N, C-alpha and C positions, 0 to 999 in steps of 0.2 A: 504493500500500500504506500502511495506517495505521501510522505509526511509533511510536504510543504504547506498544505492548507491548515494543518494542525499548528505548525510553527507560526504562520501568519495570524492565526486565531490568538495565540499566546502573546504575540507582539501587540495586537490590537487590545487585548485584555490589559496589558501593561499600560498602554496609552490611556485607557479608560480609568484604571486604578489611579494613575497619576493625576488625571483631571479631577477625580473625586477628592483626592488628598489636598489638592490646591484650593478647592472651594468647599471643604468639609463643613465650614461654619454656616453656610447658607446655600444649600444645593438647589439651584434653580433648574428644574427638569425641563421646563419649556425652552430656556435658552440652550441647554445642553442638546436637546432634540434638534434645535435649529442649527447648531454646529454640525451635528451628524448629517442633517439634510444638505448643508453646504458642502460637507466633505464628500458626499456621494456624487456631487457634480463632477468629481474627478473621473468618474467612470465614462463620462461622455467622450466620444472620439474627437480628436482635433480636426480643425477645418480642412487640413490637407493630409490627414492621416488615412492612408489606404490599407495599411497592414496593422490591424488592431492587435495590440499586445496587452493582455489582461494584467499581468503582474505589475508593470510600471504604473498602470492606471490605479491599481490598488494602493501603491505607494503615494501617488498623487492625492488620493482620497485622504490618507493620513496627514499629509502636509496641509491640505486645505482645512481639515478639521482643526489642526493645531493652530493655524493662523486665525481662523474664525473664533476659536476658543479664547485665544489671547485677547482679541478685541472685544468680544462679548462680556468677558469676565475680568476685565482689567481692574475694576474697582475691588474685586475680591482677591486678585492675585498679587498686585503690586504691593510689596511690603513697606512698612515704615522702617527707615534706616537711621542710624545715628553716626556720629563721627567715630565712635568706638567700633561700631560694626564695620565701617568702611576701612578703618585702620587695620583691624584684625584680618579682614578679607584681603586687603592689599598684601599683607605679609604672606598669607596662604597662597595668593596668586603667584608671588615671586618664587616661593618654594616649589610650587608645581611647574612654573615656567622653566626653571633650571633642571628639575628632576625628570620631567617628561617631554619637554619640547625643545629646549635650546640646543642648537648645534652651532659650530663655528662657520656660519654662513652669513652672507650679506643681509638677506631678508630678516634673519633672526637678530642680527645686530641692530638693524633699523627698527624693528619692533621693540627691542630692548630700550632704546633711547626714546621711542615714542611713548611707551607705557611708563617710562620713568617720570615723565612730566606730571601726570595726575597723581602718581604715587608720592612724589615729593610735595605736591600741593596738599595731599591728604595729611601728611605729617605736619605741614605748616599750620593748617587750620586746627589741628588737634592741639597745638601748643599756643597758638595765638587766639585770643578771645575776639573772634571776628563774626559779626552777624552777616550771614550770607544773604544776598539779594536773589531775585528770581533766577538770573543766569548762573550765579554761583551754585545754587541748589541743583539746577538742571545739569550742570557740568558734572557734579559729583554723583548725582543719581545715574547719569549715563555711564560713568566710570564703574559704578557698582554693577550695572547690568552687563557691561563688558567683562567684568571679573567673573560673574556667574556663568556666562556663556563660555568663557575661556576655560574655567575649571571643568566644565563638562567636555569640551572639545579635546582638551589635553589627554583625556583618558578614554575617549569614546572610540569604540572599535567599529570603523566604517565597513569592515568586512562582513558585518551582519546584514548589510543592505544587499548583499548578493542574493539574499532570500527573494528579492523582488526583481532582480535583473539577470540572474543566471538560470535560464530554464533547463539547462542540461544537467545540472547537478543540484541535489538537495543538500544544503550545508548541514554539517554535523553539529548543530547547536541544540542544546537542551531547552525544554519549555521555559524553565526559570530564566535562562540566559536571554531568551527572546522577550520575556515579560519585562525584565530589567532594562533591556535595550529600548523597549517601547516607552517605558517610564522616562528614561534619560532623554530619548528622542523628543518627547512632548515638551519636557522642561527646557531643553535647549532651544527648540523652535519657538516656543512662547516668548522667551526672553530675547531671542534674536529678532523676533517680530517687533518688539518694542524699540529695539535699537534702530531697526529699519524705518519705523514710523516716525522716528525723530528727524529723519531727513525729509524736509518739506518738498517732496516731489508729488505732483498731482497725478491721479490715476487717469486712465483713458476716459474721455468725455466728462471729466470732473473739472469744475471751475476752481480758480485759485481761492475764491472766497470760501467755498465749501471746504477745500483742503486745509486752509489756514484755521478754519473753525475747528476741524478735527484735531489739528496739531496743537492748538491752544488748550483744548479740552484734555488731551493726554498730558501735555507738559504741566498744566496746572495741577492735575492729579498727582503727578510725580513730585512736584515741588511741595505739595501739601503733605506728602509722605516723608519729608525730611524732618526728622526730630531736631528741634532747636536746642535740646539739652546738650551742652558741651562737656567734654570730659575734663576732669581736673588734670593738672600737670602730673600728679602722681599716677593716676590711671594711665595716662599716655605713656609715661616712662615704663610702667610695669608691663604694658602690652609690648612695647618695643624691646625691652630688655629680656623679659621672660619668654614671650612667644617668639619674637624675632630672633633673639639669641639662641633659643632652643632649636628653632628651625635651621639656623645657620650651622650650628654644631652637628645636627643630625644629617644635614646635607653633606658635610665634610666627612663624617665618620660612619654614616649609615647605621646608627645605633638601633633605630627602630625602623621597620619597613615604611617606606614613603606612603604607601596606600593607607596604612593604619594611622599614620600621623595626620594625613589630610582628612580621613574619615572622622577622626575625633575633633580636629580643630574647626571644621566647618560648623560644628555645633556650638562653638564658643560664643558667637554673637547672641545666640538664643539665651545663653546663661547671663551674658552681660546686660541683656535687656529685660531680665526678669524683674517684675515689679512695675513695669511700665504698662499700665492698663490700656493705653491707647495703641500699643504696638500690635500689629497684626502680621506675624511672621509665618509665612507658608513655607519657609525654606526647610524646616527641620525634616519633615518626612520626604520632601522632594529631593533635597540635597543628599540625604542618606542613600536614596536609590541612585541618584546621578553619580555619586562618588564611588560606588562599587566598581570594581574593574570588570568591564564587560567587553 
């Protein structure tokens, strides 16, 4: 029996589980059904598609579902972040960057210097008592989204997508692997969608007025999710010395497996934000799934 349909089912189940985890506080079945309906539009053949291939269309369905889910549930998904969270995640980002991604290549060096700018800015605002304006909050929220997507991509196994593009061979992946891949896939696509939506490009047959209205709605929501509570100098130093120093030592001497370190530390912001009743972090369950090696 061909096991591909079973593996695709498990991938889809992972996507659904991750969606429910992200909106567990207020599950809106009508919106979720709408996302499923939009996702199924991916089964329609292209305008000039003469050789219909089912598997890529199934993958497109999952992509459309993820994008529509991101936009329909943005008020439920986008978390409140603080400067402590941003600083902690920036340190995790650099540890993962060098542990999983960085090679001595030009593009990697370019990305190093590019990502160094928001990282240094994060350290700066953690020490300086500075009240951020709209653009400052948007800048740092964008950096947070980039970190989340990068943490997923650094460890995501794209070979799992052969499930949808290699008709000759059924990949030897287990059901749990496929489910975890589906969970990570949804989380990465959702946050990547928000990054893409920050670029003010209008869609086909869309007016600039309508596009800018959507852009302002999204950016206003993001800036409202920036917690204005600033860390003390002691808290900032502790994060830099204890977490940053520990990550640096572990990177040099490999005392603890990198996977375990990242899996544990991505939960640290949830601990730092305990007691903040206005904080809505959907990261804990989702990042646990995303951070597993798949």
